[in-house]
Residue, then its C-alpha position, 0 to 999 in steps of 0.5 A: m840586537p834588541s830583545v823581545t819582552l812579553k809586552d812586545v808580543d801579541q797577547h792573544k798569540f802568547v796566551k794560546a801558545f802558553a796554554s798549549f805549552l801548559k797542556k803539552t808539558g803536563k806541569l799544570r794539574v787540571p782538577e776533575w771538576v773543570d767540565l762542570v763549572k762556569t767561568s763566572k757566576a754571571k754566565e749561564l753555561a760552561p765554556y765550549d772550549p775543552d781547554w779553557y782552563y789552560v787558556r784562563c791560567s795562561a791569561v792569569v799568568r800573563h796578567i800577573y807578569i805584566r802588572s806585578p804585584v797583583g792582588v785578588g781584587s784586580l784579578t776579579k775586575i779583569f776575569g770576573s763579571r758583575k752581577r747585581n746581588g743587592t747587598k750580598p758581597s762579591h766573591f772570587c774563586r782563587y783556585v787558578l791563582f793558588s794552582f800557580l802560587p802554592s806557597i801563598 
């Protein structure tokens, strides 16, 4: 019987299912400032979905699992957006990454 891996599953279905699993189990501690922030510096408004943090964390976990080893630079390319700041260097919020990897 052939086994099913994460690469065989539809990514949208997996991310939604894993986000609901994270929400139900309570293993992920959601910070209290989640309602006040935007998803990137190029966005104007905060996300409309109240569970956006779980969805983002599950998408990051899937990305790390499939393309391991992964650094902050590649996560910036996938989950960040480009905003022209002249000569100002870009930065990336590492909170989602460090909430899953506390030993780093």
